Structures are given as structure tokens and as C-alpha cells.
C-alpha positions as CSV (number, residue, x, y, z in Angstrom):
1,M,13.2,288.2,233.3
2,T,15.5,290.3,231.1
3,G,17.5,288.9,228.2
4,F,20.7,289.0,230.3
5,E,19.1,287.2,233.2
6,K,17.8,284.5,230.8
7,E,21.2,284.0,229.4
8,M,22.7,283.8,232.9
9,V,20.2,281.0,233.9
10,E,21.1,279.1,230.7
11,R,24.9,279.5,231.5
12,I,24.4,278.3,235.0
13,E,22.5,275.2,233.8
14,E,25.3,274.5,231.2
15,N,27.9,274.9,233.9
16,G,26.1,272.4,236.0
17,D,26.2,269.9,233.2
18,N,29.9,270.6,232.3
19,A,31.8,267.6,233.7
20,D,35.2,269.1,233.0
21,L,34.3,272.3,234.8
22,R,32.8,270.5,237.8
23,Q,35.8,268.2,238.1
24,A,38.2,271.2,238.0
25,A,36.2,272.9,240.7
26,K,36.2,269.8,242.8
27,A,39.9,269.4,242.4
28,F,40.4,273.1,243.5
29,M,38.3,272.6,246.6
30,Q,40.3,269.5,247.6
31,I,43.7,271.0,247.0
32,S,42.8,274.4,248.6
33,T,41.2,273.1,251.8
34,Q,44.3,271.7,253.6
35,P,46.4,274.8,253.2
36,K,43.5,276.8,254.7
37,Y,42.8,278.9,251.6
38,S,39.7,280.3,253.1
39,Y,41.6,281.7,256.2
40,N,43.2,284.3,254.0
41,F,40.3,286.7,253.6
42,S,38.7,289.4,255.8
43,W,35.6,291.6,255.6
44,L,35.9,295.2,256.8
45,G,39.0,294.3,258.9
46,R,37.8,291.1,260.5
47,P,38.9,287.5,259.4
48,I,35.9,285.9,257.8
49,I,37.2,282.3,257.0
50,Q,35.0,281.9,253.9
51,Y,35.5,281.3,250.2
52,P,34.8,284.5,248.2
53,Q,32.2,282.7,246.1
54,D,30.2,281.9,249.2
55,M,30.4,285.5,250.3
56,I,29.0,286.7,247.0
57,A,26.2,284.1,247.3
58,M,25.3,285.4,250.7
59,Q,25.3,289.0,249.4
60,E,22.8,287.9,246.7
61,L,20.6,286.1,249.2
62,I,20.6,289.0,251.7
63,W,19.7,291.5,248.9
64,S,16.8,289.3,247.5
65,I,15.4,288.3,250.9
66,Q,15.8,291.6,252.7
67,P,15.9,289.9,256.1
68,D,15.2,291.8,259.3
69,L,17.1,289.1,261.3
70,I,20.0,286.9,260.3
71,I,20.8,284.1,262.8
72,E,24.3,282.7,262.6
73,T,25.7,279.8,264.7
74,G,29.5,279.9,264.9
75,I,31.3,283.3,265.4
76,A,35.0,282.7,265.5
77,H,36.7,286.0,264.6
78,G,33.4,287.7,263.8
79,G,34.0,288.4,260.1
80,S,30.8,286.7,259.1
81,L,28.8,288.8,261.6
82,I,30.4,292.0,260.3
83,F,29.7,290.9,256.7
84,S,26.0,290.3,257.4
85,A,25.6,293.5,259.4
86,S,27.3,295.5,256.7
87,M,24.9,294.0,254.1
88,L,22.0,294.9,256.3
89,E,23.3,298.4,256.6
90,L,23.5,298.6,252.8
91,N,20.0,297.2,252.5
92,A,18.7,299.9,254.9
93,A,20.5,302.6,252.9
94,C,18.6,301.4,249.8
95,G,15.2,301.4,251.5
96,G,15.3,298.0,253.2
97,P,14.5,297.2,256.9
98,S,16.0,299.9,259.0
99,E,16.1,297.9,262.2
100,A,17.5,294.7,260.7
101,E,20.0,292.9,262.9
102,V,22.3,289.9,263.2
103,L,22.4,287.4,266.0
104,G,25.5,285.3,266.5
105,V,25.7,282.2,268.7
106,D,28.9,280.5,269.8
107,I,29.8,278.1,272.6
108,D,33.0,280.0,273.2
109,I,33.3,283.7,272.2
110,R,37.0,284.5,272.8
111,A,37.5,287.7,274.7
112,H,39.8,289.3,272.1
113,N,37.3,288.5,269.3
114,K,34.4,289.8,271.4
115,E,36.3,293.0,272.1
116,A,37.1,293.5,268.4
117,I,33.5,292.8,267.3
118,E,32.1,295.2,269.8
119,A,34.5,297.9,268.8
120,H,33.5,297.6,265.1
121,P,31.2,300.3,263.6
122,M,28.8,297.5,262.4
123,F,28.3,296.2,265.9
124,K,25.3,298.5,266.1
125,R,23.4,295.7,264.2
126,I,24.9,292.8,266.1
127,S,24.1,290.9,269.2
128,M,25.7,287.7,270.5
129,I,24.9,284.8,272.8
130,Q,27.5,282.5,274.3
131,G,26.5,278.9,274.8
132,S,25.9,275.7,272.8
133,S,23.6,276.4,269.9
134,I,21.6,273.2,270.7
135,A,21.2,273.8,274.4
136,P,17.5,274.3,275.3
137,E,18.1,277.6,277.1
138,I,20.0,279.0,274.1
139,I,17.4,277.9,271.6
140,E,14.8,279.7,273.7
141,Q,16.8,282.9,273.6
142,V,17.1,282.7,269.9
143,K,13.4,282.1,269.5
144,T,12.7,285.1,271.6
145,K,14.9,287.2,269.4
146,A,13.1,286.0,266.3
147,Q,9.6,286.9,267.6
148,G,8.0,289.5,265.5
149,K,10.5,289.3,262.7
150,Q,9.2,289.2,259.2
151,N,12.1,287.7,257.2
152,V,14.5,285.5,258.9
153,L,17.7,284.0,257.3
154,V,19.6,281.3,259.2
155,C,23.2,280.2,258.7
156,L,25.0,277.3,260.4
157,D,28.8,277.2,260.8
158,S,29.6,275.8,264.2
159,N,30.2,272.1,265.2
160,H,30.1,270.1,261.9
161,T,29.1,266.7,263.2
162,Y,25.9,265.1,261.8
163,E,24.3,264.9,265.2
164,H,25.0,268.6,266.1
165,V,23.9,270.0,262.7
166,L,20.8,267.9,262.7
167,A,19.9,269.2,266.1
168,E,20.5,272.8,264.9
169,L,18.3,272.1,261.9
170,E,15.5,270.9,264.1
171,A,15.9,273.9,266.4
172,Y,16.3,276.7,264.0
173,A,14.8,275.7,260.6
174,P,11.3,276.4,261.8
175,L,12.4,280.0,262.4
176,T,13.2,280.5,258.7
177,S,10.7,282.6,256.9
178,V,8.8,281.4,253.9
179,G,10.8,282.4,250.8
180,S,14.0,282.7,252.8
181,Y,16.9,280.4,253.1
182,Y,18.6,278.1,255.6
183,V,22.3,278.0,254.8
184,V,24.5,275.1,256.1
185,F,28.2,275.7,255.6
186,D,30.9,273.0,255.3
187,T,28.7,270.4,253.6
188,I,31.9,270.0,251.4
189,I,33.3,267.7,254.1
190,E,31.3,264.8,252.6
191,E,33.3,265.2,249.4
192,M,36.7,265.4,251.0
193,P,39.2,262.6,251.6
194,A,38.6,260.9,255.0
195,D,42.2,261.4,256.1
196,M,41.8,265.1,256.0
197,F,39.8,265.1,259.2
198,L,41.8,262.7,261.5
199,N,41.9,265.2,264.3
200,R,38.2,266.2,264.0
201,P,35.0,264.5,265.2
202,W,33.5,264.8,261.7
203,G,34.3,263.5,258.3
204,P,32.7,261.8,255.3
205,G,29.5,260.1,256.4
206,D,29.2,262.3,259.5
207,N,29.0,266.0,258.6
208,P,26.6,268.9,257.7
209,K,25.7,267.4,254.3
210,T,24.5,264.1,255.8
211,A,22.5,266.1,258.3
212,V,20.9,268.2,255.6
213,W,20.0,265.1,253.6
214,E,18.4,263.5,256.6
215,Y,16.5,266.6,257.6
216,I,14.9,267.3,254.2
217,K,13.5,263.7,254.0
218,T,10.8,264.7,256.5
219,H,10.6,268.5,255.7
220,P,9.4,268.9,252.1
221,E,8.9,272.6,252.7
222,F,12.7,272.9,252.2
223,E,14.3,272.4,248.8
224,I,18.0,272.4,248.0
225,D,18.9,275.2,245.6
226,K,20.8,273.2,242.9
227,Q,21.1,276.3,240.8
228,M,23.2,277.9,243.5
229,D,25.5,274.9,243.5
230,H,25.8,275.1,239.7
231,K,26.4,278.8,239.8
232,L,29.1,278.7,242.5
233,L,30.9,275.4,241.7
234,I,33.6,276.5,244.2
235,S,31.9,276.5,247.5
236,V,32.1,275.0,251.0
237,A,28.3,274.5,251.0
238,P,27.2,272.2,248.1
239,D,23.6,271.1,248.9
240,G,23.8,273.6,251.8
241,F,21.7,276.4,250.3
242,F,18.1,275.5,250.7
243,K,14.9,277.5,250.5
244,K,11.7,277.4,252.5
245,S,8.4,277.2,250.6
246,D,4.9,277.8,251.7
247,M,3.5,274.3,252.4
248,K,0.1,275.2,250.8
249,V,1.9,276.2,247.7
250,F,4.1,273.1,247.9
251,V,1.0,270.8,248.1
252,E,-0.7,272.5,245.2
253,R,2.4,272.3,243.1
254,N,2.9,268.6,243.8
């Protein structure tokens, strides 16, 4: 670790302990969610509906993991698929996996979004499946796609109820490669006011974060990356970045 990297780690730890900074970040997340702050960004021409901080975090993960497959549930306008594909294209240009690809799953891929995604230059690294991400036949298609892949990164951003996310975790977390990450977006719902989700089937107590907490109780091979939380502070995925360890190493370490 270089001197700069050591200083960065120390800064991140200090930020995680900085109550004023954490409170300011929490306040920004609460006040920026209702006016749909995250809906104002795009990636290579497609709306991405993410906070810039989380986009940077994903770039860091994709560079460090060098995945040859990224699985994403939830497609919407396709910005996240384009983002992931473009990162894989950059990785390949820098000597990473040349055949790396992104698989998107969504219960309803709108025709105009599908057309725009397929017309994009980055579509060469993208494939899509329409159907519920927790339907047995869809899960089998995703598993088939993952066969033979060396480094698999999984991202969830579809239905945000506890039941749905937990089912996605059970289905797709086993596909995550050792040393890679499973990223669950919108865990921030647990920290938002209940009246913010009156027209949604999810809310505090029933959301991606509560599903993550339940899943890791019985899957010690996954560990929440608290350093990522402390680094970002502004993120829709607190406790949503977690890494898969080799169980043999985990047992020896503990």
C-alpha cells in the first residue's frame, strides 16, 4: 500500500466516525430523494437513475474485480447496463477480459427502452431477459449464462420489497465469485421517512436492507463492506455492498 493509499484509508475511517459529516450526508439523502435527484443523470446518452457517488463506486469495483459477467436485475431506461458495458469495454482495452458481458433482467422491458439499448454501441456486450427475476425459469436462464464465467458481479435494482430481494439473494448470490461483490441498491429505504413510500409496496421494515440483514445471518461467506459506506456517505446502498469470501479462508480467519 502506497503512502497516499494509506492516507486514504485513514481518511475514510475518520469520515465514518465523523458524526457531523454523517448527519449532513443523511440529511442530503432525505431531502434529495423526494425531488428525484438521481433521475437527473445519464451515462453515454441513457438515463441511469443513480447517484454519482454510487456510479463511481461501481467503477472502482468493476476495475478491481475485472468481471467477465455482470448480472443486473432491473433495467428501466438501460443506463446502468450501458454503464456496466462501457466499463467492461474499458477493462478490455486495458487488458481485461475481452469477452466480458452484461446480462440485464426485468419483468417489463419497455419497447422504446429496448430499442434504444439495442441501438447503442455498447449493446455488443449486453443481453437481456424479460421476466420476473425470481421466476424459476428466469433463474435457470441466468444460471446458464453464468456457467463457465470466472468473475461474476451481481447487482440488484428491481422490486424493492423484503420478500422479493431476499428471493433474489437466494437465487443469485451463489453465482457471485469469491472475491467479487453482490450489490443491493436502495437499501436507503430503511433510513427514509415512512410517509415517503405511501404509494409503494415497500418502506422502512420491508425493503432491500432488511433482506440483506436477513440473508447474511445464514451466509457468513458474505461480509458488508463498511469501508465503502464510510467512503461514499451519500449513497442509495448503505449496507448494500457486500463481498464474498472463500469459506475455507473465512473458517481459518475465525
